[in-house]
N, CA, C and O atoms as a CHARMM CRD file, in Angstrom:
* protein
*
  160
    1    1 MET  N      0.83900  -1.17100   0.00000 PROA 1      0.00000
    2    1 MET  CA     0.00000   0.00000   0.00000 PROA 1      0.00000
    3    1 MET  C      0.88000   1.22900   0.00000 PROA 1      0.00000
    4    1 MET  O      1.97500   1.22700   0.56400 PROA 1      0.00000
    5    2 ALA  N      0.40100   2.25700  -0.62600 PROA 2      0.00000
    6    2 ALA  CA     1.10200   3.53600  -0.63400 PROA 2      0.00000
    7    2 ALA  C      0.83800   4.26400   0.68300 PROA 2      0.00000
    8    2 ALA  O     -0.14400   3.97300   1.36600 PROA 2      0.00000
    9    3 PRO  N      1.71000   5.21100   1.04100 PROA 3      0.00000
   10    3 PRO  CA     1.47600   5.97500   2.26800 PROA 3      0.00000
   11    3 PRO  C      0.10200   6.64200   2.26100 PROA 3      0.00000
   12    3 PRO  O     -0.36000   7.13100   1.23000 PROA 3      0.00000
   13    4 TYR  N     -0.52900   6.65500   3.40800 PROA 4      0.00000
   14    4 TYR  CA    -1.83100   7.29000   3.65900 PROA 4      0.00000
   15    4 TYR  C     -2.99900   6.60000   2.96300 PROA 4      0.00000
   16    4 TYR  O     -4.11000   7.13100   2.97000 PROA 4      0.00000
   17    5 GLN  N     -2.78000   5.44400   2.36900 PROA 5      0.00000
   18    5 GLN  CA    -3.90000   4.68100   1.83300 PROA 5      0.00000
   19    5 GLN  C     -4.61700   3.99300   2.97700 PROA 5      0.00000
   20    5 GLN  O     -4.04400   3.79100   4.04800 PROA 5      0.00000
   21    6 ARG  N     -5.85500   3.63700   2.75300 PROA 6      0.00000
   22    6 ARG  CA    -6.64900   2.93800   3.76000 PROA 6      0.00000
   23    6 ARG  C     -7.20000   1.65600   3.16800 PROA 6      0.00000
   24    6 ARG  O     -7.33800   1.50600   1.95400 PROA 6      0.00000
   25    7 MET  N     -7.50500   0.74900   4.05900 PROA 7      0.00000
   26    7 MET  CA    -8.18200  -0.47500   3.64700 PROA 7      0.00000
   27    7 MET  C     -9.07400  -0.93000   4.78700 PROA 7      0.00000
   28    7 MET  O     -8.83600  -0.59100   5.94600 PROA 7      0.00000
   29    8 LYS  N    -10.08200  -1.68500   4.46000 PROA 8      0.00000
   30    8 LYS  CA   -10.97200  -2.25700   5.46900 PROA 8      0.00000
   31    8 LYS  C    -10.67800  -3.74200   5.57400 PROA 8      0.00000
   32    8 LYS  O    -10.46300  -4.42500   4.57300 PROA 8      0.00000
   33    9 LEU  N    -10.67300  -4.22200   6.80200 PROA 9      0.00000
   34    9 LEU  CA   -10.47000  -5.64000   7.06800 PROA 9      0.00000
   35    9 LEU  C    -11.67700  -6.17900   7.81400 PROA 9      0.00000
   36    9 LEU  O    -12.26700  -5.48800   8.64500 PROA 9      0.00000
   37   10 ARG  N    -12.03300  -7.39400   7.51800 PROA 10     0.00000
   38   10 ARG  CA   -13.07200  -8.07300   8.28800 PROA 10     0.00000
   39   10 ARG  C    -12.40400  -9.25800   8.96700 PROA 10     0.00000
   40   10 ARG  O    -11.88500 -10.15800   8.30600 PROA 10     0.00000
   41   11 LEU  N    -12.42200  -9.24800  10.29000 PROA 11     0.00000
   42   11 LEU  CA   -11.75200 -10.28300  11.07200 PROA 11     0.00000
   43   11 LEU  C    -12.76200 -10.99700  11.95600 PROA 11     0.00000
   44   11 LEU  O    -13.73600 -10.39600  12.41000 PROA 11     0.00000
   45   12 VAL  N    -12.53100 -12.26400  12.19600 PROA 12     0.00000
   46   12 VAL  CA   -13.36400 -13.04900  13.10600 PROA 12     0.00000
   47   12 VAL  C    -12.50500 -13.43400  14.30300 PROA 12     0.00000
   48   12 VAL  O    -11.45700 -14.06200  14.15100 PROA 12     0.00000
   49   13 PHE  N    -12.95700 -13.05300  15.49100 PROA 13     0.00000
   50   13 PHE  CA   -12.27900 -13.41000  16.73100 PROA 13     0.00000
   51   13 PHE  C    -13.16700 -14.38300  17.48200 PROA 13     0.00000
   52   13 PHE  O    -14.32900 -14.08600  17.75800 PROA 13     0.00000
   53   14 ARG  N    -12.63100 -15.52800  17.80800 PROA 14     0.00000
   54   14 ARG  CA   -13.40900 -16.55500  18.49400 PROA 14     0.00000
   55   14 ARG  C    -13.24100 -16.49200  20.01300 PROA 14     0.00000
   56   14 ARG  O    -13.97200 -17.15500  20.74900 PROA 14     0.00000
   57   15 GLU  N    -12.29000 -15.70700  20.47300 PROA 15     0.00000
   58   15 GLU  CA   -12.02800 -15.58100  21.91000 PROA 15     0.00000
   59   15 GLU  C    -11.93900 -14.10200  22.27500 PROA 15     0.00000
   60   15 GLU  O    -11.36200 -13.32100  21.51800 PROA 15     0.00000
   61   16 PRO  N    -12.50000 -13.69500  23.42500 PROA 16     0.00000
   62   16 PRO  CA   -12.33800 -12.31400  23.87600 PROA 16     0.00000
   63   16 PRO  C    -10.91900 -12.07800  24.38300 PROA 16     0.00000
   64   16 PRO  O    -10.18000 -13.01800  24.67400 PROA 16     0.00000
   65   17 GLY  N    -10.56300 -10.81500  24.47900 PROA 17     0.00000
   66   17 GLY  CA    -9.25500 -10.45800  25.02300 PROA 17     0.00000
   67   17 GLY  C     -8.56400  -9.41900  24.16700 PROA 17     0.00000
   68   17 GLY  O     -9.16000  -8.85200  23.25200 PROA 17     0.00000
   69   18 ASP  N     -7.30600  -9.17600  24.47300 PROA 18     0.00000
   70   18 ASP  CA    -6.49200  -8.22000  23.72700 PROA 18     0.00000
   71   18 ASP  C     -5.67500  -8.97700  22.68600 PROA 18     0.00000
   72   18 ASP  O     -4.99500  -9.95000  23.01200 PROA 18     0.00000
   73   19 TRP  N     -5.74100  -8.53300  21.44600 PROA 19     0.00000
   74   19 TRP  CA    -5.04600  -9.16200  20.33500 PROA 19     0.00000
   75   19 TRP  C     -4.10800  -8.14600  19.70700 PROA 19     0.00000
   76   19 TRP  O     -4.46200  -6.97900  19.54100 PROA 19     0.00000
   77   20 LEU  N     -2.92000  -8.59300  19.36200 PROA 20     0.00000
   78   20 LEU  CA    -1.92200  -7.71500  18.76000 PROA 20     0.00000
   79   20 LEU  C     -2.02300  -7.79200  17.24500 PROA 20     0.00000
   80   20 LEU  O     -2.04500  -8.87900  16.66800 PROA 20     0.00000
   81   21 PHE  N     -2.08300  -6.63200  16.60700 PROA 21     0.00000
   82   21 PHE  CA    -2.11900  -6.50500  15.15300 PROA 21     0.00000
   83   21 PHE  C     -0.86700  -5.74000  14.76700 PROA 21     0.00000
   84   21 PHE  O     -0.66700  -4.61900  15.23500 PROA 21     0.00000
   85   22 HSD  N     -0.01100  -6.32300  13.91500 PROA 22     0.00000
   86   22 HSD  CA     1.24000  -5.63200  13.60700 PROA 22     0.00000
   87   22 HSD  C      1.84400  -6.10700  12.29900 PROA 22     0.00000
   88   22 HSD  O      1.48700  -7.15900  11.76800 PROA 22     0.00000
   89   23 CYS  N      2.76500  -5.30700  11.79800 PROA 23     0.00000
   90   23 CYS  CA     3.57900  -5.65400  10.64000 PROA 23     0.00000
   91   23 CYS  C      4.82000  -6.37900  11.16100 PROA 23     0.00000
   92   23 CYS  O      5.34200  -6.03000  12.22000 PROA 23     0.00000
   93   24 HSD  N      5.29000  -7.37900  10.42700 PROA 24     0.00000
   94   24 HSD  CA     6.45900  -8.13400  10.87000 PROA 24     0.00000
   95   24 HSD  C      7.78000  -7.44400  10.54200 PROA 24     0.00000
   96   24 HSD  O      8.83800  -7.94100  10.92600 PROA 24     0.00000
   97   25 ILE  N      7.74400  -6.33000   9.85300 PROA 25     0.00000
   98   25 ILE  CA     8.96100  -5.57500   9.56000 PROA 25     0.00000
   99   25 ILE  C      9.18900  -4.61700  10.72800 PROA 25     0.00000
  100   25 ILE  O      8.38000  -3.72000  10.96300 PROA 25     0.00000
  101   26 ILE  N     10.28500  -4.80400  11.45700 PROA 26     0.00000
  102   26 ILE  CA    10.53200  -4.05500  12.70000 PROA 26     0.00000
  103   26 ILE  C     10.45400  -2.55000  12.48300 PROA 26     0.00000
  104   26 ILE  O      9.87000  -1.84200  13.30300 PROA 26     0.00000
  105   27 GLU  N     11.02100  -2.05600  11.41200 PROA 27     0.00000
  106   27 GLU  CA    10.99000  -0.61300  11.15600 PROA 27     0.00000
  107   27 GLU  C      9.55500  -0.11100  11.01000 PROA 27     0.00000
  108   27 GLU  O      9.24900   1.01100  11.41500 PROA 27     0.00000
  109   28 HSD  N      8.68200  -0.92200  10.44300 PROA 28     0.00000
  110   28 HSD  CA     7.28200  -0.52300  10.28800 PROA 28     0.00000
  111   28 HSD  C      6.57800  -0.49000  11.63800 PROA 28     0.00000
  112   28 HSD  O      5.77800   0.40900  11.89900 PROA 28     0.00000
  113   29 GLU  N      6.86800  -1.45600  12.49300 PROA 29     0.00000
  114   29 GLU  CA     6.27800  -1.44800  13.83400 PROA 29     0.00000
  115   29 GLU  C      6.64600  -0.16200  14.56200 PROA 29     0.00000
  116   29 GLU  O      5.80400   0.44300  15.22600 PROA 29     0.00000
  117   30 GLU  N      7.89200   0.24900  14.44000 PROA 30     0.00000
  118   30 GLU  CA     8.36000   1.45800  15.11800 PROA 30     0.00000
  119   30 GLU  C      7.70200   2.71200  14.56300 PROA 30     0.00000
  120   30 GLU  O      7.66400   3.73800  15.24100 PROA 30     0.00000
  121   31 LEU  N      7.18200   2.64800  13.34000 PROA 31     0.00000
  122   31 LEU  CA     6.52300   3.79300  12.71300 PROA 31     0.00000
  123   31 LEU  C      5.00800   3.77200  12.91500 PROA 31     0.00000
  124   31 LEU  O      4.28600   4.55100  12.29200 PROA 31     0.00000
  125   32 GLY  N      4.53500   2.89700  13.76900 PROA 32     0.00000
  126   32 GLY  CA     3.12400   2.90900  14.12100 PROA 32     0.00000
  127   32 GLY  C      2.27700   1.81200  13.51400 PROA 32     0.00000
  128   32 GLY  O      1.05700   1.82800  13.67800 PROA 32     0.00000
  129   33 MET  N      2.87300   0.86600  12.82400 PROA 33     0.00000
  130   33 MET  CA     2.09000  -0.20900  12.21700 PROA 33     0.00000
  131   33 MET  C      1.93000  -1.36500  13.19800 PROA 33     0.00000
  132   33 MET  O      2.20100  -2.52300  12.87900 PROA 33     0.00000
  133   34 MET  N      1.48100  -1.01400  14.40100 PROA 34     0.00000
  134   34 MET  CA     1.22400  -2.00400  15.43200 PROA 34     0.00000
  135   34 MET  C      0.11500  -1.45100  16.32700 PROA 34     0.00000
  136   34 MET  O      0.13300  -0.27400  16.68800 PROA 34     0.00000
  137   35 ALA  N     -0.83900  -2.29300  16.68200 PROA 35     0.00000
  138   35 ALA  CA    -1.94300  -1.84400  17.52400 PROA 35     0.00000
  139   35 ALA  C     -2.49800  -3.02800  18.30500 PROA 35     0.00000
  140   35 ALA  O     -2.31100  -4.18400  17.92700 PROA 35     0.00000
  141   36 THR  N     -3.17700  -2.71900  19.39100 PROA 36     0.00000
  142   36 THR  CA    -3.88800  -3.72300  20.16400 PROA 36     0.00000
  143   36 THR  C     -5.37000  -3.60500  19.84300 PROA 36     0.00000
  144   36 THR  O     -5.92900  -2.50800  19.83800 PROA 36     0.00000
  145   37 ILE  N     -6.00200  -4.74600  19.57500 PROA 37     0.00000
  146   37 ILE  CA    -7.43500  -4.79000  19.32700 PROA 37     0.00000
  147   37 ILE  C     -8.06800  -5.48400  20.52600 PROA 37     0.00000
  148   37 ILE  O     -7.72400  -6.62400  20.83800 PROA 37     0.00000
  149   38 ARG  N     -8.99200  -4.80200  21.19800 PROA 38     0.00000
  150   38 ARG  CA    -9.64200  -5.36700  22.38900 PROA 38     0.00000
  151   38 ARG  C    -11.01500  -5.91400  21.99600 PROA 38     0.00000
  152   38 ARG  O    -11.86700  -5.18200  21.49300 PROA 38     0.00000
  153   39 ILE  N    -11.21200  -7.20200  22.23200 PROA 39     0.00000
  154   39 ILE  CA   -12.47000  -7.87300  21.92400 PROA 39     0.00000
  155   39 ILE  C    -13.17800  -8.18700  23.23800 PROA 39     0.00000
  156   39 ILE  O    -12.61600  -8.84900  24.11000 PROA 39     0.00000
  157   40 GLY  N    -14.40700  -7.71000  23.37400 PROA 40     0.00000
  158   40 GLY  CA   -15.13800  -7.89100  24.62200 PROA 40     0.00000
  159   40 GLY  C    -16.13100  -9.00000  24.57300 PROA 40     0.00000
  160   40 GLY  O    -16.81700  -9.25900  25.56200 PROA 40     0.00000
């Protein structure tokens, strides 16, 4: 994806809790491509 592009994802979580969403490229994680998704 190009910078500032957006995309929609549809995910299915079978268990509640905090899930980590991230890029596996370390430099990308440091630039903000990592987040916690909380499922209640």
